[in-house]
C-alpha positions in Angstrom: 23.8 3.4 12.1 21.1 4.5 9.7 23.7 6.5 7.7 25.3 3.2 6.5 22.0 2.1 4.9 22.5 4.1 1.7 25.2 5.1 -0.7 25.8 8.8 -1.3 23.1 9.8 -3.9 23.8 12.0 -6.8 21.2 14.4 -7.9 21.0 14.9 -11.7 20.6 18.6 -11.2 21.3 20.6 -8.0 18.1 21.1 -6.0 16.8 24.6 -5.4 16.4 25.2 -1.7 15.6 28.9 -2.0 13.7 29.2 1.2 16.2 27.4 3.5 17.3 29.5 6.5 21.0 28.6 6.9 21.3 31.0 9.8 19.0 28.8 11.9 20.4 25.8 13.8 20.0 22.4 12.3 16.5 21.2 13.3 16.6 18.5 16.0 14.2 15.7 16.5 15.0 15.5 20.2 13.5 19.0 20.8 11.2 19.6 17.8 9.6 22.8 16.8 7.8 23.4 13.5 10.4 22.2 11.1 11.3 20.3 7.9 12.4 16.7 7.5 16.3 16.4 7.4 18.8 13.6 7.3 20.4 14.5 10.6 17.1 13.9 12.5 16.9 10.4 11.1 20.4 9.7 12.5 19.5 10.6 16.1 19.2 7.5 18.2 15.6 7.9 19.3 14.5 7.9 15.6 15.1 4.1 15.6 13.0 3.9 18.8 9.9 5.4 17.3 10.4 3.2 14.1 10.4 0.1 16.3 7.1 1.2 17.9 5.4 1.4 14.5 6.9 -2.0 13.5 9.2 -0.6 10.8 12.9 -0.8 10.2 14.5 2.7 10.1 14.9 4.0 6.6 15.7 7.4 5.0 12.1 8.2 4.0 10.2 11.4 4.8 6.9 9.6 5.4 8.4 7.5 8.1 10.0 10.7 9.5 6.5 12.2 9.8 5.4 9.5 12.2 8.6 9.8 14.2 8.2 13.6 14.4 4.6 13.4 15.6 5.4 10.8 18.2 8.5 12.7 19.5 6.7 16.0 19.6 3.9 14.6 21.7 6.3 12.6 23.9 8.4 15.7 24.7 5.2 17.4 25.9 4.1 14.4 28.0 1.2 13.5 25.8 1.9 9.8 25.2 0.9 8.6 28.6 -2.1 7.1 30.5 -5.0 9.5 31.0 -4.4 11.6 27.9 -7.0 11.9 25.1 -6.1 12.5 21.4 -7.9 13.3 18.2 -6.6 12.1 14.8 -7.6 13.6 11.5 -7.5 11.8 8.1 -5.9 8.8 9.8 -6.1 6.4 6.8 -4.3 3.2 7.7 -1.6 4.8 9.8 -0.2 3.0 12.9 -0.2 6.0 15.3 -3.6 5.3 16.9 -2.4 1.8 17.9 0.8 3.2 19.3 -1.1 5.7 21.5 -3.6 3.1 22.7 -0.7 0.8 23.6 0.5 3.6 25.9 -3.0 3.8 27.5 -4.1 6.9 25.6 -7.7 7.3 24.6 -8.1 8.1 20.9 -10.8 9.4 18.6 -9.6 8.6 15.0 -11.4 10.3 12.1 -11.4 10.1 8.3 -13.6 11.0 5.4 -16.5 8.9 4.3 -15.9 6.1 1.8 -17.8 8.0 -0.9 -15.6 11.0 -0.5 -12.5 8.9 -0.3 -13.4 7.1 -3.5 -13.9 10.4 -5.3 -10.5 11.6 -4.1 -8.7 8.4 -5.1 -7.7 7.4 -1.6 -9.4 4.0 -1.7 -7.7 3.1 -5.0 -4.3 3.9 -3.4 -5.1 2.0 -0.1 -4.9 5.1 2.1 -8.4 5.2 3.5 -10.3 3.1 6.1 -14.0 2.8 6.9 -13.6 1.2 10.3 -11.1 1.3 13.1 -10.0 -2.4 12.6 -7.3 -1.6 10.1 -5.7 0.9 12.5 -4.2 -2.0 14.5 -3.4 -4.3 11.5 0.3 -4.3 12.6 -0.7 -5.9 15.9 0.9 -3.0 17.8 -1.7 -3.0 20.6 -3.5 -5.7 22.4 -6.8 -6.0 20.6 -9.0 -5.8 23.7 -7.2 -2.6 24.9 -7.3 -1.2 21.4 -11.1 -1.8 21.2 -11.6 -0.1 24.6 -9.4 2.9 24.0 -9.9 3.7 20.3 -13.1 5.1 18.7 -13.6 6.0 15.0 -16.0 8.3 13.2 -16.3 9.9 9.8 -15.5 13.6 9.6 -14.7 16.2 7.0 -11.5 18.0 8.0 -13.0 21.2 6.5 -16.0 20.9 8.9 -14.7 19.9 12.3 -17.5 19.1 14.7 -17.9 22.0 17.2 -18.8 19.4 19.9 -15.1 18.4 19.8 -13.8 21.9 20.8 -11.8 21.9 24.0 -12.1 18.1 24.5 -8.5 16.8 23.8 -5.0 16.9 25.1 -3.6 16.6 21.6 -4.6 16.5 17.9 -2.6 15.2 15.0 -2.6 14.5 11.3 0.0 13.0 9.0 0.3 14.6 5.5 -3.5 15.2 5.2 -4.3 18.9 5.3 -2.6 19.6 1.9 -5.5 17.6 0.4 -8.3 19.9 1.6 -8.6 21.8 -1.7 -6.5 24.9 -1.3 -3.7 26.5 0.8 -6.3 28.7 2.5 -8.4 25.7 3.5 -5.3 23.9 4.8 -4.3 26.8 7.0 -7.9 27.1 8.2 -7.9 23.5 9.2 -4.8 23.9 11.4 -6.3 27.0 13.1 -9.6 25.0 13.7 -7.7 21.9 15.0 -6.3 23.8 17.9 -9.8 24.7 19.0 -10.2 21.1 19.9 -7.4 21.3 22.5 -7.7 21.6 26.3 -5.5 24.3 27.9 -1.9 23.2 27.6 -2.8 20.9 24.7 -0.7 20.2 21.6 -1.5 20.1 17.9 1.0 18.3 15.6 0.5 18.1 11.9 2.7 17.2 8.9 2.3 18.4 5.3 4.0 19.2 2.0 6.5 22.1 1.9 7.7 23.9 -1.2 11.5 24.3 -0.7 12.2 26.0 -4.0 9.9 29.0 -4.1 8.3 31.5 -1.8 6.2 32.8 -4.6 5.0 30.3 -7.3 3.5 27.1 -6.0 0.6 24.6 -6.4 -2.7 25.9 -5.1 -6.4 25.1 -5.6 -5.5 21.5 -6.4 -6.1 18.0 -4.9 -2.6 18.4 -3.4 -1.3 21.8 -2.6 2.3 22.9 -1.7 2.7 25.3 1.2 5.3 28.0 1.0 7.4 29.6 3.8 5.2 32.7 3.6 2.0 30.6 4.1 3.5 29.2 7.3 4.5 32.7 8.4 1.0 33.8 7.8 -0.2 30.9 10.0 2.2 31.8 12.7 1.0 35.4 12.8 -2.6 34.3 12.9 -2.1 31.8 15.7 0.1 34.1 17.8 -2.7 36.8 17.7 -5.0 34.2 19.3 -2.5 33.5 22.0 -1.3 30.1 20.6 2.4 29.2 20.9 4.3 28.2 17.7 8.0 28.4 16.6 9.4 27.8 13.1 12.8 26.6 12.0 13.3 26.8 8.2 16.8 25.2 8.0 16.5 22.4 5.4 19.7 20.6 6.2 22.9 20.2 4.2 23.7 16.5 4.3 23.8 14.4 1.1 20.1 13.4 1.2 19.1 16.9 2.1 20.7 18.0 -1.3 19.2 15.1 -3.3 15.9 15.3 -5.1 14.0 12.1 -5.8 12.0 11.8 -9.0 9.2 9.4 -10.0 9.1 6.5 -9.6 10.0 7.4 -6.0 12.4 5.3 -3.9 11.5 3.4 -0.7 14.7 4.8 0.7 16.8 8.0 0.0 13.5 9.9 -0.2 13.6 13.1 1.8 13.1 15.6 -1.0 11.2 15.0 -4.2 10.1 16.8 -7.3 6.4 17.7 -7.7 5.9 19.5 -11.0 8.8 22.0 -11.1 9.1 22.3 -7.4 11.4 20.7 -4.8 9.3 19.5 -1.9 9.8 17.9 1.5 7.7 17.0 4.6 7.2 19.7 7.2 5.9 19.4 10.7 3.7 22.0 12.4 3.7 22.1 16.3 1.2 24.3 18.1 0.6 24.6 21.8 -2.5 26.1 23.6 -1.3 28.0 26.6 
């Protein structure tokens, strides 16, 4: 079991989870809504399945959870199957495009230009690509199939091409839209990403969530931290347009849910972390076009 891979951590100071909704049920990876990363989800049996598809051993790490969350959310809505078409934003060197292609899904992967990535520091940290070749560097998909099904283009997430509207069964991004310059721009991106969906389509995005304050946060910065109220604002905005979205703000109560990792961050036991004075975790956003 994954739970045997770590010893019970001890936080030096108790974390502040001021925005956790303890009245909501524990979020489930099996039937995901818009929800936070929690230890219990990583202990569900299908978590290991998605880890095997991205060629990783299961570990208690929020970034790995983000990939599993995206895959499970799309799988539960019958999106990871032949004949579907997906659009990825800010893909970096992530393995998801190869997983989708291996399931006979046609993919358009996008990322910022090399010049913009260099200015933002993404090339220095090995999180940017300038071709689609590195998207299959783990050998997840047969190369001929990958070349046939996956296309790549440069695109600014703040300026989504209008020609892409209504063209895709699903869209996704993994911890990308918190880097668009501000909370307002991040929320605008999510709202614009759903315009690319066909009727019945699904948008799945992960980002940084401020667990410790619904007031003070980091905004107008290279990395921003979204608050519960920001997501509630997004929910109201999308529902007015007829989109379907549901939130669960239960942040879990298992040992790793109550442990805050500090720099230098661990490769395991890393669900919540400290950024400046805030406790932060990964949060998934799931939107459906009726």
